[in-house]
PDB file with SEQRES, HELIX, SHEET and CRYST1 records, atoms N, CA, C and O in Angstrom:
SEQRES   1 A   84  MET ILE HIS ARG PHE LYS ASN PRO ILE GLN GLY ILE MET          
SEQRES   2 A   84  GLN THR ASN THR VAL PHE SER LYS PHE GLU SER ALA GLY          
SEQRES   3 A   84  THR ARG SER GLN MET LEU GLY ILE LYS ALA VAL TYR ILE          
SEQRES   4 A   84  LEU MET GLN PHE LEU LEU LEU GLY LEU GLY ILE TYR LYS          
SEQRES   5 A   84  VAL ASN SER MET GLY LEU LEU PRO THR THR ARG SER ASP          
SEQRES   6 A   84  TRP LEU ALA TRP GLU SER GLU ARG GLN PRO LEU GLU ARG          
SEQRES   7 A   84  ALA TYR PHE ALA PHE ASP                                      
HELIX    1 AA1 HIS A    3  MET A   13  1                                  11    
HELIX    2 AA2 THR A   15  PHE A   19  1                                   5    
HELIX    3 AA3 ARG A   28  SER A   55  1                                  28    
HELIX    4 AA4 ARG A   63  TRP A   69  5                                   7    
CRYST1    1.000    1.000    1.000  90.00  90.00  90.00 P 1           1          
ATOM      1  N   MET A   1      -0.181 -12.503  -5.747  1.00  0.00           N  
ATOM      2  CA  MET A   1       0.381 -11.332  -5.136  1.00  0.00           C  
ATOM      3  C   MET A   1      -0.692 -10.284  -4.899  1.00  0.00           C  
ATOM      4  O   MET A   1      -0.641  -9.572  -3.896  1.00  0.00           O  
ATOM      5  N   ILE A   2      -1.637 -10.175  -5.774  1.00  0.00           N  
ATOM      6  CA  ILE A   2      -2.689  -9.176  -5.630  1.00  0.00           C  
ATOM      7  C   ILE A   2      -3.537  -9.450  -4.388  1.00  0.00           C  
ATOM      8  O   ILE A   2      -4.174  -8.542  -3.856  1.00  0.00           O  
ATOM      9  N   HIS A   3      -3.543 -10.700  -3.929  1.00  0.00           N  
ATOM     10  CA  HIS A   3      -4.341 -11.047  -2.752  1.00  0.00           C  
ATOM     11  C   HIS A   3      -3.784 -10.420  -1.484  1.00  0.00           C  
ATOM     12  O   HIS A   3      -4.512 -10.255  -0.505  1.00  0.00           O  
ATOM     13  N   ARG A   4      -2.493 -10.066  -1.488  1.00  0.00           N  
ATOM     14  CA  ARG A   4      -1.908  -9.408  -0.324  1.00  0.00           C  
ATOM     15  C   ARG A   4      -2.577  -8.062  -0.071  1.00  0.00           C  
ATOM     16  O   ARG A   4      -2.628  -7.599   1.068  1.00  0.00           O  
ATOM     17  N   PHE A   5      -3.086  -7.437  -1.118  1.00  0.00           N  
ATOM     18  CA  PHE A   5      -3.748  -6.137  -0.978  1.00  0.00           C  
ATOM     19  C   PHE A   5      -5.262  -6.264  -1.034  1.00  0.00           C  
ATOM     20  O   PHE A   5      -5.974  -5.539  -0.338  1.00  0.00           O  
ATOM     21  N   LYS A   6      -5.746  -7.160  -1.840  1.00  0.00           N  
ATOM     22  CA  LYS A   6      -7.182  -7.279  -2.082  1.00  0.00           C  
ATOM     23  C   LYS A   6      -7.929  -7.806  -0.846  1.00  0.00           C  
ATOM     24  O   LYS A   6      -8.963  -7.254  -0.469  1.00  0.00           O  
ATOM     25  N   ASN A   7      -7.423  -8.849  -0.230  1.00  0.00           N  
ATOM     26  CA  ASN A   7      -8.135  -9.460   0.888  1.00  0.00           C  
ATOM     27  C   ASN A   7      -8.280  -8.539   2.097  1.00  0.00           C  
ATOM     28  O   ASN A   7      -9.382  -8.448   2.637  1.00  0.00           O  
ATOM     29  N   PRO A   8      -7.222  -7.846   2.558  1.00  0.00           N  
ATOM     30  CA  PRO A   8      -7.440  -6.933   3.686  1.00  0.00           C  
ATOM     31  C   PRO A   8      -8.390  -5.778   3.372  1.00  0.00           C  
ATOM     32  O   PRO A   8      -9.173  -5.368   4.228  1.00  0.00           O  
ATOM     33  N   ILE A   9      -8.325  -5.258   2.153  1.00  0.00           N  
ATOM     34  CA  ILE A   9      -9.232  -4.171   1.782  1.00  0.00           C  
ATOM     35  C   ILE A   9     -10.670  -4.661   1.750  1.00  0.00           C  
ATOM     36  O   ILE A   9     -11.575  -3.978   2.230  1.00  0.00           O  
ATOM     37  N   GLN A  10     -10.880  -5.842   1.186  1.00  0.00           N  
ATOM     38  CA  GLN A  10     -12.226  -6.415   1.189  1.00  0.00           C  
ATOM     39  C   GLN A  10     -12.700  -6.701   2.613  1.00  0.00           C  
ATOM     40  O   GLN A  10     -13.874  -6.510   2.931  1.00  0.00           O  
ATOM     41  N   GLY A  11     -11.781  -7.160   3.467  1.00  0.00           N  
ATOM     42  CA  GLY A  11     -12.135  -7.433   4.859  1.00  0.00           C  
ATOM     43  C   GLY A  11     -12.589  -6.183   5.583  1.00  0.00           C  
ATOM     44  O   GLY A  11     -13.544  -6.216   6.359  1.00  0.00           O  
ATOM     45  N   ILE A  12     -11.906  -5.082   5.328  1.00  0.00           N  
ATOM     46  CA  ILE A  12     -12.286  -3.815   5.968  1.00  0.00           C  
ATOM     47  C   ILE A  12     -13.645  -3.349   5.459  1.00  0.00           C  
ATOM     48  O   ILE A  12     -14.480  -2.885   6.236  1.00  0.00           O  
ATOM     49  N   MET A  13     -13.864  -3.472   4.161  1.00  0.00           N  
ATOM     50  CA  MET A  13     -15.125  -3.007   3.577  1.00  0.00           C  
ATOM     51  C   MET A  13     -16.306  -3.875   3.993  1.00  0.00           C  
ATOM     52  O   MET A  13     -17.437  -3.392   4.029  1.00  0.00           O  
ATOM     53  N   GLN A  14     -16.068  -5.142   4.306  1.00  0.00           N  
ATOM     54  CA  GLN A  14     -17.158  -6.059   4.649  1.00  0.00           C  
ATOM     55  C   GLN A  14     -17.223  -6.373   6.142  1.00  0.00           C  
ATOM     56  O   GLN A  14     -17.732  -7.422   6.537  1.00  0.00           O  
ATOM     57  N   THR A  15     -16.714  -5.477   6.960  1.00  0.00           N  
ATOM     58  CA  THR A  15     -16.677  -5.716   8.409  1.00  0.00           C  
ATOM     59  C   THR A  15     -18.070  -5.942   8.985  1.00  0.00           C  
ATOM     60  O   THR A  15     -18.276  -6.878   9.759  1.00  0.00           O  
ATOM     61  N   ASN A  16     -19.017  -5.104   8.620  1.00  0.00           N  
ATOM     62  CA  ASN A  16     -20.369  -5.247   9.178  1.00  0.00           C  
ATOM     63  C   ASN A  16     -21.026  -6.547   8.747  1.00  0.00           C  
ATOM     64  O   ASN A  16     -21.735  -7.164   9.541  1.00  0.00           O  
ATOM     65  N   THR A  17     -20.811  -6.976   7.523  1.00  0.00           N  
ATOM     66  CA  THR A  17     -21.416  -8.238   7.083  1.00  0.00           C  
ATOM     67  C   THR A  17     -20.767  -9.433   7.750  1.00  0.00           C  
ATOM     68  O   THR A  17     -21.442 -10.423   8.032  1.00  0.00           O  
ATOM     69  N   VAL A  18     -19.475  -9.362   8.008  1.00  0.00           N  
ATOM     70  CA  VAL A  18     -18.785 -10.471   8.668  1.00  0.00           C  
ATOM     71  C   VAL A  18     -19.312 -10.658  10.087  1.00  0.00           C  
ATOM     72  O   VAL A  18     -19.500 -11.788  10.539  1.00  0.00           O  
ATOM     73  N   PHE A  19     -19.548  -9.556  10.786  1.00  0.00           N  
ATOM     74  CA  PHE A  19     -19.966  -9.639  12.183  1.00  0.00           C  
ATOM     75  C   PHE A  19     -21.473  -9.589  12.376  1.00  0.00           C  
ATOM     76  O   PHE A  19     -21.932  -9.636  13.517  1.00  0.00           O  
ATOM     77  N   SER A  20     -22.256  -9.497  11.320  1.00  0.00           N  
ATOM     78  CA  SER A  20     -23.715  -9.396  11.469  1.00  0.00           C  
ATOM     79  C   SER A  20     -24.327 -10.642  12.105  1.00  0.00           C  
ATOM     80  O   SER A  20     -25.311 -10.534  12.836  1.00  0.00           O  
ATOM     81  N   LYS A  21     -23.770 -11.812  11.843  1.00  0.00           N  
ATOM     82  CA  LYS A  21     -24.345 -13.036  12.415  1.00  0.00           C  
ATOM     83  C   LYS A  21     -24.055 -13.174  13.907  1.00  0.00           C  
ATOM     84  O   LYS A  21     -24.738 -13.936  14.591  1.00  0.00           O  
ATOM     85  N   PHE A  22     -23.051 -12.451  14.432  1.00  0.00           N  
ATOM     86  CA  PHE A  22     -22.719 -12.510  15.855  1.00  0.00           C  
ATOM     87  C   PHE A  22     -23.367 -11.379  16.649  1.00  0.00           C  
ATOM     88  O   PHE A  22     -23.343 -11.392  17.880  1.00  0.00           O  
ATOM     89  N   GLU A  23     -23.938 -10.413  15.959  1.00  0.00           N  
ATOM     90  CA  GLU A  23     -24.455  -9.227  16.618  1.00  0.00           C  
ATOM     91  C   GLU A  23     -25.900  -9.424  17.065  1.00  0.00           C  
ATOM     92  O   GLU A  23     -26.732  -9.956  16.331  1.00  0.00           O  
ATOM     93  N   SER A  24     -26.173  -8.975  18.298  1.00  0.00           N  
ATOM     94  CA  SER A  24     -27.545  -8.969  18.814  1.00  0.00           C  
ATOM     95  C   SER A  24     -27.694  -7.706  19.647  1.00  0.00           C  
ATOM     96  O   SER A  24     -26.748  -6.927  19.772  1.00  0.00           O  
ATOM     97  N   ALA A  25     -28.861  -7.500  20.210  1.00  0.00           N  
ATOM     98  CA  ALA A  25     -29.107  -6.286  20.992  1.00  0.00           C  
ATOM     99  C   ALA A  25     -28.198  -6.235  22.223  1.00  0.00           C  
ATOM    100  O   ALA A  25     -27.777  -5.151  22.629  1.00  0.00           O  
ATOM    101  N   GLY A  26     -27.893  -7.376  22.814  1.00  0.00           N  
ATOM    102  CA  GLY A  26     -27.068  -7.406  24.024  1.00  0.00           C  
ATOM    103  C   GLY A  26     -25.579  -7.302  23.751  1.00  0.00           C  
ATOM    104  O   GLY A  26     -24.825  -6.849  24.612  1.00  0.00           O  
ATOM    105  N   THR A  27     -25.145  -7.710  22.577  1.00  0.00           N  
ATOM    106  CA  THR A  27     -23.700  -7.728  22.283  1.00  0.00           C  
ATOM    107  C   THR A  27     -23.250  -6.559  21.406  1.00  0.00           C  
ATOM    108  O   THR A  27     -22.092  -6.502  20.993  1.00  0.00           O  
ATOM    109  N   ARG A  28     -24.146  -5.647  21.128  1.00  0.00           N  
ATOM    110  CA  ARG A  28     -23.825  -4.546  20.210  1.00  0.00           C  
ATOM    111  C   ARG A  28     -22.668  -3.686  20.720  1.00  0.00           C  
ATOM    112  O   ARG A  28     -21.812  -3.285  19.931  1.00  0.00           O  
ATOM    113  N   SER A  29     -22.625  -3.398  22.017  1.00  0.00           N  
ATOM    114  CA  SER A  29     -21.562  -2.549  22.560  1.00  0.00           C  
ATOM    115  C   SER A  29     -20.221  -3.282  22.575  1.00  0.00           C  
ATOM    116  O   SER A  29     -19.178  -2.658  22.376  1.00  0.00           O  
ATOM    117  N   GLN A  30     -20.233  -4.580  22.806  1.00  0.00           N  
ATOM    118  CA  GLN A  30     -18.999  -5.365  22.803  1.00  0.00           C  
ATOM    119  C   GLN A  30     -18.442  -5.528  21.395  1.00  0.00           C  
ATOM    120  O   GLN A  30     -17.228  -5.616  21.209  1.00  0.00           O  
ATOM    121  N   MET A  31     -19.308  -5.566  20.426  1.00  0.00           N  
ATOM    122  CA  MET A  31     -18.878  -5.794  19.044  1.00  0.00           C  
ATOM    123  C   MET A  31     -18.069  -4.624  18.496  1.00  0.00           C  
ATOM    124  O   MET A  31     -17.273  -4.802  17.574  1.00  0.00           O  
ATOM    125  N   LEU A  32     -18.263  -3.437  19.049  1.00  0.00           N  
ATOM    126  CA  LEU A  32     -17.515  -2.276  18.575  1.00  0.00           C  
ATOM    127  C   LEU A  32     -16.017  -2.472  18.785  1.00  0.00           C  
ATOM    128  O   LEU A  32     -15.222  -2.211  17.883  1.00  0.00           O  
ATOM    129  N   GLY A  33     -15.637  -2.927  19.961  1.00  0.00           N  
ATOM    130  CA  GLY A  33     -14.224  -3.188  20.250  1.00  0.00           C  
ATOM    131  C   GLY A  33     -13.671  -4.320  19.403  1.00  0.00           C  
ATOM    132  O   GLY A  33     -12.538  -4.254  18.927  1.00  0.00           O  
ATOM    133  N   ILE A  34     -14.463  -5.343  19.219  1.00  0.00           N  
ATOM    134  CA  ILE A  34     -14.033  -6.490  18.417  1.00  0.00           C  
ATOM    135  C   ILE A  34     -13.848  -6.074  16.958  1.00  0.00           C  
ATOM    136  O   ILE A  34     -12.890  -6.485  16.303  1.00  0.00           O  
ATOM    137  N   LYS A  35     -14.769  -5.261  16.460  1.00  0.00           N  
ATOM    138  CA  LYS A  35     -14.646  -4.760  15.086  1.00  0.00           C  
ATOM    139  C   LYS A  35     -13.416  -3.878  14.931  1.00  0.00           C  
ATOM    140  O   LYS A  35     -12.744  -3.925  13.901  1.00  0.00           O  
ATOM    141  N   ALA A  36     -13.118  -3.071  15.953  1.00  0.00           N  
ATOM    142  CA  ALA A  36     -11.940  -2.210  15.895  1.00  0.00           C  
ATOM    143  C   ALA A  36     -10.659  -3.038  15.823  1.00  0.00           C  
ATOM    144  O   ALA A  36      -9.750  -2.715  15.059  1.00  0.00           O  
ATOM    145  N   VAL A  37     -10.588  -4.104  16.616  1.00  0.00           N  
ATOM    146  CA  VAL A  37      -9.415  -4.985  16.579  1.00  0.00           C  
ATOM    147  C   VAL A  37      -9.335  -5.686  15.228  1.00  0.00           C  
ATOM    148  O   VAL A  37      -8.243  -5.843  14.680  1.00  0.00           O  
ATOM    149  N   TYR A  38     -10.463  -6.106  14.687  1.00  0.00           N  
ATOM    150  CA  TYR A  38     -10.501  -6.758  13.373  1.00  0.00           C  
ATOM    151  C   TYR A  38      -9.978  -5.812  12.293  1.00  0.00           C  
ATOM    152  O   TYR A  38      -9.176  -6.215  11.450  1.00  0.00           O  
ATOM    153  N   ILE A  39     -10.424  -4.571  12.315  1.00  0.00           N  
ATOM    154  CA  ILE A  39      -9.968  -3.591  11.321  1.00  0.00           C  
ATOM    155  C   ILE A  39      -8.474  -3.308  11.503  1.00  0.00           C  
ATOM    156  O   ILE A  39      -7.745  -3.180  10.519  1.00  0.00           O  
ATOM    157  N   LEU A  40      -8.021  -3.211  12.741  1.00  0.00           N  
ATOM    158  CA  LEU A  40      -6.602  -3.003  13.010  1.00  0.00           C  
ATOM    159  C   LEU A  40      -5.761  -4.154  12.451  1.00  0.00           C  
ATOM    160  O   LEU A  40      -4.702  -3.924  11.866  1.00  0.00           O  
ATOM    161  N   MET A  41      -6.227  -5.379  12.629  1.00  0.00           N  
ATOM    162  CA  MET A  41      -5.509  -6.539  12.089  1.00  0.00           C  
ATOM    163  C   MET A  41      -5.501  -6.534  10.559  1.00  0.00           C  
ATOM    164  O   MET A  41      -4.518  -6.945   9.943  1.00  0.00           O  
ATOM    165  N   GLN A  42      -6.586  -6.075   9.950  1.00  0.00           N  
ATOM    166  CA  GLN A  42      -6.622  -5.987   8.492  1.00  0.00           C  
ATOM    167  C   GLN A  42      -5.608  -4.959   7.990  1.00  0.00           C  
ATOM    168  O   GLN A  42      -4.944  -5.183   6.978  1.00  0.00           O  
ATOM    169  N   PHE A  43      -5.490  -3.834   8.696  1.00  0.00           N  
ATOM    170  CA  PHE A  43      -4.482  -2.837   8.331  1.00  0.00           C  
ATOM    171  C   PHE A  43      -3.072  -3.386   8.534  1.00  0.00           C  
ATOM    172  O   PHE A  43      -2.166  -3.079   7.760  1.00  0.00           O  
ATOM    173  N   LEU A  44      -2.887  -4.199   9.574  1.00  0.00           N  
ATOM    174  CA  LEU A  44      -1.597  -4.839   9.810  1.00  0.00           C  
ATOM    175  C   LEU A  44      -1.246  -5.780   8.653  1.00  0.00           C  
ATOM    176  O   LEU A  44      -0.107  -5.803   8.187  1.00  0.00           O  
ATOM    177  N   LEU A  45      -2.224  -6.548   8.201  1.00  0.00           N  
ATOM    178  CA  LEU A  45      -1.996  -7.446   7.059  1.00  0.00           C  
ATOM    179  C   LEU A  45      -1.687  -6.656   5.790  1.00  0.00           C  
ATOM    180  O   LEU A  45      -0.841  -7.063   4.994  1.00  0.00           O  
ATOM    181  N   LEU A  46      -2.360  -5.547   5.603  1.00  0.00           N  
ATOM    182  CA  LEU A  46      -2.102  -4.696   4.439  1.00  0.00           C  
ATOM    183  C   LEU A  46      -0.682  -4.137   4.507  1.00  0.00           C  
ATOM    184  O   LEU A  46       0.025  -4.112   3.499  1.00  0.00           O  
ATOM    185  N   GLY A  47      -0.268  -3.691   5.683  1.00  0.00           N  
ATOM    186  CA  GLY A  47       1.094  -3.194   5.857  1.00  0.00           C  
ATOM    187  C   GLY A  47       2.127  -4.283   5.630  1.00  0.00           C  
ATOM    188  O   GLY A  47       3.180  -4.021   5.047  1.00  0.00           O  
ATOM    189  N   LEU A  48       1.847  -5.501   6.081  1.00  0.00           N  
ATOM    190  CA  LEU A  48       2.750  -6.620   5.851  1.00  0.00           C  
ATOM    191  C   LEU A  48       2.877  -6.920   4.363  1.00  0.00           C  
ATOM    192  O   LEU A  48       3.969  -7.212   3.873  1.00  0.00           O  
ATOM    193  N   GLY A  49       1.764  -6.849   3.649  1.00  0.00           N  
ATOM    194  CA  GLY A  49       1.804  -7.071   2.203  1.00  0.00           C  
ATOM    195  C   GLY A  49       2.634  -6.008   1.496  1.00  0.00           C  
ATOM    196  O   GLY A  49       3.412  -6.318   0.594  1.00  0.00           O  
ATOM    197  N   ILE A  50       2.467  -4.754   1.906  1.00  0.00           N  
ATOM    198  CA  ILE A  50       3.259  -3.669   1.307  1.00  0.00           C  
ATOM    199  C   ILE A  50       4.731  -3.859   1.622  1.00  0.00           C  
ATOM    200  O   ILE A  50       5.583  -3.649   0.759  1.00  0.00           O  
ATOM    201  N   TYR A  51       5.044  -4.258   2.866  1.00  0.00           N  
ATOM    202  CA  TYR A  51       6.433  -4.498   3.239  1.00  0.00           C  
ATOM    203  C   TYR A  51       7.050  -5.614   2.392  1.00  0.00           C  
ATOM    204  O   TYR A  51       8.175  -5.478   1.912  1.00  0.00           O  
ATOM    205  N   LYS A  52       6.323  -6.706   2.208  1.00  0.00           N  
ATOM    206  CA  LYS A  52       6.847  -7.830   1.435  1.00  0.00           C  
ATOM    207  C   LYS A  52       7.087  -7.447  -0.024  1.00  0.00           C  
ATOM    208  O   LYS A  52       8.118  -7.792  -0.603  1.00  0.00           O  
ATOM    209  N   VAL A  53       6.137  -6.738  -0.607  1.00  0.00           N  
ATOM    210  CA  VAL A  53       6.287  -6.325  -2.003  1.00  0.00           C  
ATOM    211  C   VAL A  53       7.456  -5.351  -2.146  1.00  0.00           C  
ATOM    212  O   VAL A  53       8.202  -5.410  -3.124  1.00  0.00           O  
ATOM    213  N   ASN A  54       7.612  -4.460  -1.176  1.00  0.00           N  
ATOM    214  CA  ASN A  54       8.722  -3.516  -1.211  1.00  0.00           C  
ATOM    215  C   ASN A  54      10.057  -4.234  -1.029  1.00  0.00           C  
ATOM    216  O   ASN A  54      11.037  -3.889  -1.690  1.00  0.00           O  
ATOM    217  N   SER A  55      10.109  -5.226  -0.144  1.00  0.00           N  
ATOM    218  CA  SER A  55      11.363  -5.943   0.074  1.00  0.00           C  
ATOM    219  C   SER A  55      11.757  -6.779  -1.138  1.00  0.00           C  
ATOM    220  O   SER A  55      12.934  -7.096  -1.305  1.00  0.00           O  
ATOM    221  N   MET A  56      10.810  -7.138  -1.974  1.00  0.00           N  
ATOM    222  CA  MET A  56      11.126  -7.837  -3.217  1.00  0.00           C  
ATOM    223  C   MET A  56      11.554  -6.869  -4.308  1.00  0.00           C  
ATOM    224  O   MET A  56      11.983  -7.295  -5.380  1.00  0.00           O  
ATOM    225  N   GLY A  57      11.444  -5.576  -4.049  1.00  0.00           N  
ATOM    226  CA  GLY A  57      11.860  -4.574  -5.025  1.00  0.00           C  
ATOM    227  C   GLY A  57      10.822  -4.309  -6.097  1.00  0.00           C  
ATOM    228  O   GLY A  57      11.169  -3.852  -7.186  1.00  0.00           O  
ATOM    229  N   LEU A  58       9.561  -4.585  -5.817  1.00  0.00           N  
ATOM    230  CA  LEU A  58       8.513  -4.431  -6.822  1.00  0.00           C  
ATOM    231  C   LEU A  58       7.803  -3.083  -6.766  1.00  0.00           C  
ATOM    232  O   LEU A  58       7.033  -2.758  -7.670  1.00  0.00           O  
ATOM    233  N   LEU A  59       8.046  -2.298  -5.726  1.00  0.00           N  
ATOM    234  CA  LEU A  59       7.441  -0.965  -5.645  1.00  0.00           C  
ATOM    235  C   LEU A  59       8.383   0.058  -6.261  1.00  0.00           C  
ATOM    236  O   LEU A  59       9.584   0.028  -5.992  1.00  0.00           O  
ATOM    237  N   PRO A  60       7.870   0.949  -7.070  1.00  0.00           N  
ATOM    238  CA  PRO A  60       8.732   1.955  -7.703  1.00  0.00           C  
ATOM    239  C   PRO A  60       9.077   3.073  -6.719  1.00  0.00           C  
ATOM    240  O   PRO A  60       8.389   4.092  -6.671  1.00  0.00           O  
ATOM    241  N   THR A  61      10.129   2.887  -5.943  1.00  0.00           N  
ATOM    242  CA  THR A  61      10.471   3.843  -4.904  1.00  0.00           C  
ATOM    243  C   THR A  61      11.746   4.628  -5.188  1.00  0.00           C  
ATOM    244  O   THR A  61      12.065   5.561  -4.451  1.00  0.00           O  
ATOM    245  N   THR A  62      12.472   4.279  -6.223  1.00  0.00           N  
ATOM    246  CA  THR A  62      13.710   5.008  -6.529  1.00  0.00           C  
ATOM    247  C   THR A  62      13.538   5.827  -7.798  1.00  0.00           C  
ATOM    248  O   THR A  62      12.618   5.606  -8.585  1.00  0.00           O  
ATOM    249  N   ARG A  63      14.433   6.763  -7.974  1.00  0.00           N  
ATOM    250  CA  ARG A  63      14.368   7.644  -9.151  1.00  0.00           C  
ATOM    251  C   ARG A  63      14.531   6.860 -10.450  1.00  0.00           C  
ATOM    252  O   ARG A  63      13.921   7.198 -11.464  1.00  0.00           O  
ATOM    253  N   SER A  64      15.347   5.821 -10.417  1.00  0.00           N  
ATOM    254  CA  SER A  64      15.595   5.046 -11.632  1.00  0.00           C  
ATOM    255  C   SER A  64      14.355   4.274 -12.094  1.00  0.00           C  
ATOM    256  O   SER A  64      14.285   3.858 -13.250  1.00  0.00           O  
ATOM    257  N   ASP A  65      13.386   4.081 -11.211  1.00  0.00           N  
ATOM    258  CA  ASP A  65      12.150   3.400 -11.603  1.00  0.00           C  
ATOM    259  C   ASP A  65      11.272   4.267 -12.493  1.00  0.00           C  
ATOM    260  O   ASP A  65      10.374   3.755 -13.162  1.00  0.00           O  
ATOM    261  N   TRP A  66      11.518   5.565 -12.511  1.00  0.00           N  
ATOM    262  CA  TRP A  66      10.670   6.501 -13.240  1.00  0.00           C  
ATOM    263  C   TRP A  66      11.406   7.155 -14.406  1.00  0.00           C  
ATOM    264  O   TRP A  66      10.972   8.200 -14.889  1.00  0.00           O  
ATOM    265  N   LEU A  67      12.504   6.569 -14.869  1.00  0.00           N  
ATOM    266  CA  LEU A  67      13.306   7.180 -15.926  1.00  0.00           C  
ATOM    267  C   LEU A  67      12.544   7.324 -17.238  1.00  0.00           C  
ATOM    268  O   LEU A  67      12.857   8.215 -18.028  1.00  0.00           O  
ATOM    269  N   ALA A  68      11.576   6.493 -17.485  1.00  0.00           N  
ATOM    270  CA  ALA A  68      10.829   6.571 -18.744  1.00  0.00           C  
ATOM    271  C   ALA A  68      10.064   7.888 -18.857  1.00  0.00           C  
ATOM    272  O   ALA A  68       9.773   8.341 -19.964  1.00  0.00           O  
ATOM    273  N   TRP A  69       9.736   8.503 -17.723  1.00  0.00           N  
ATOM    274  CA  TRP A  69       8.965   9.747 -17.744  1.00  0.00           C  
ATOM    275  C   TRP A  69       9.828  10.993 -17.576  1.00  0.00           C  
ATOM    276  O   TRP A  69       9.314  12.112 -17.586  1.00  0.00           O  
ATOM    277  N   GLU A  70      11.127  10.805 -17.423  1.00  0.00           N  
ATOM    278  CA  GLU A  70      12.006  11.961 -17.273  1.00  0.00           C  
ATOM    279  C   GLU A  70      12.523  12.404 -18.633  1.00  0.00           C  
ATOM    280  O   GLU A  70      12.798  11.584 -19.509  1.00  0.00           O  
ATOM    281  N   SER A  71      12.646  13.695 -18.787  1.00  0.00           N  
ATOM    282  CA  SER A  71      13.174  14.214 -20.049  1.00  0.00           C  
ATOM    283  C   SER A  71      14.693  14.362 -19.932  1.00  0.00           C  
ATOM    284  O   SER A  71      15.252  14.452 -18.839  1.00  0.00           O  
ATOM    285  N   GLU A  72      15.316  14.383 -21.066  1.00  0.00           N  
ATOM    286  CA  GLU A  72      16.764  14.501 -21.087  1.00  0.00           C  
ATOM    287  C   GLU A  72      17.161  15.901 -20.638  1.00  0.00           C  
ATOM    288  O   GLU A  72      16.543  16.889 -21.034  1.00  0.00           O  
ATOM    289  N   ARG A  73      18.191  15.977 -19.813  1.00  0.00           N  
ATOM    290  CA  ARG A  73      18.642  17.280 -19.330  1.00  0.00           C  
ATOM    291  C   ARG A  73      19.440  17.980 -20.419  1.00  0.00           C  
ATOM    292  O   ARG A  73      20.332  17.391 -21.031  1.00  0.00           O  
ATOM    293  N   GLN A  74      19.112  19.222 -20.647  1.00  0.00           N  
ATOM    294  CA  GLN A  74      19.835  20.029 -21.627  1.00  0.00           C  
ATOM    295  C   GLN A  74      20.924  20.819 -20.895  1.00  0.00           C  
ATOM    296  O   GLN A  74      20.646  21.480 -19.895  1.00  0.00           O  
ATOM    297  N   PRO A  75      22.150  20.751 -21.390  1.00  0.00           N  
ATOM    298  CA  PRO A  75      23.226  21.492 -20.718  1.00  0.00           C  
ATOM    299  C   PRO A  75      23.047  23.001 -20.895  1.00  0.00           C  
ATOM    300  O   PRO A  75      22.582  23.466 -21.935  1.00  0.00           O  
ATOM    301  N   LEU A  76      23.422  23.748 -19.868  1.00  0.00           N  
ATOM    302  CA  LEU A  76      23.313  25.205 -19.935  1.00  0.00           C  
ATOM    303  C   LEU A  76      24.436  25.801 -20.794  1.00  0.00           C  
ATOM    304  O   LEU A  76      24.236  26.819 -21.457  1.00  0.00           O  
ATOM    305  N   GLU A  77      25.596  25.179 -20.783  1.00  0.00           N  
ATOM    306  CA  GLU A  77      26.741  25.669 -21.565  1.00  0.00           C  
ATOM    307  C   GLU A  77      27.457  24.475 -22.166  1.00  0.00           C  
ATOM    308  O   GLU A  77      27.296  23.334 -21.732  1.00  0.00           O  
ATOM    309  N   ARG A  78      28.244  24.775 -23.167  1.00  0.00           N  
ATOM    310  CA  ARG A  78      29.103  23.749 -23.759  1.00  0.00           C  
ATOM    311  C   ARG A  78      30.512  24.289 -23.770  1.00  0.00           C  
ATOM    312  O   ARG A  78      30.726  25.482 -23.980  1.00  0.00           O  
ATOM    313  N   ALA A  79      31.466  23.421 -23.546  1.00  0.00           N  
ATOM    314  CA  ALA A  79      32.861  23.806 -23.589  1.00  0.00           C  
ATOM    315  C   ALA A  79      33.531  23.139 -24.786  1.00  0.00           C  
ATOM    316  O   ALA A  79      33.444  21.924 -24.959  1.00  0.00           O  
ATOM    317  N   TYR A  80      34.193  23.936 -25.599  1.00  0.00           N  
ATOM    318  CA  TYR A  80      34.901  23.400 -26.754  1.00  0.00           C  
ATOM    319  C   TYR A  80      36.402  23.656 -26.560  1.00  0.00           C  
ATOM    320  O   TYR A  80      36.804  24.744 -26.147  1.00  0.00           O  
ATOM    321  N   PHE A  81      37.195  22.676 -26.852  1.00  0.00           N  
ATOM    322  CA  PHE A  81      38.647  22.804 -26.731  1.00  0.00           C  
ATOM    323  C   PHE A  81      39.265  22.762 -28.115  1.00  0.00           C  
ATOM    324  O   PHE A  81      38.931  21.901 -28.929  1.00  0.00           O  
ATOM    325  N   ALA A  82      40.154  23.683 -28.374  1.00  0.00           N  
ATOM    326  CA  ALA A  82      40.873  23.717 -29.634  1.00  0.00           C  
ATOM    327  C   ALA A  82      42.312  23.290 -29.378  1.00  0.00           C  
ATOM    328  O   ALA A  82      43.005  23.863 -28.537  1.00  0.00           O  
ATOM    329  N   PHE A  83      42.741  22.294 -30.101  1.00  0.00           N  
ATOM    330  CA  PHE A  83      44.102  21.816 -29.968  1.00  0.00           C  
ATOM    331  C   PHE A  83      44.926  22.332 -31.122  1.00  0.00           C  
ATOM    332  O   PHE A  83      44.482  22.295 -32.269  1.00  0.00           O  
ATOM    333  N   ASP A  84      46.131  22.817 -30.832  1.00  0.00           N  
ATOM    334  CA  ASP A  84      47.021  23.333 -31.881  1.00  0.00           C  
ATOM    335  C   ASP A  84      47.834  22.250 -32.500  1.00  0.00           C  
ATOM    336  O   ASP A  84      48.633  22.515 -33.399  1.00  0.00           O  
TER     337      ASP A  84                                                      
END                                                                             
């Protein structure tokens, strides 16, 4: 599961090394567009990974996911009833 996030982030960080073997003086201007599309696809993969993890319910997105850090609410008033 960690690979859904790790691989696209690594791909973005290593963009220049991935394309260094294809780059030359004549293709430098063309490589900019190709690198931009590559980075866009990596962000798309990252978004897909986040979507999948969220659809499985593994992201803490609701209030009940954080109950361990919430303090108990103290009532402002108390009502007492006396029965005869």
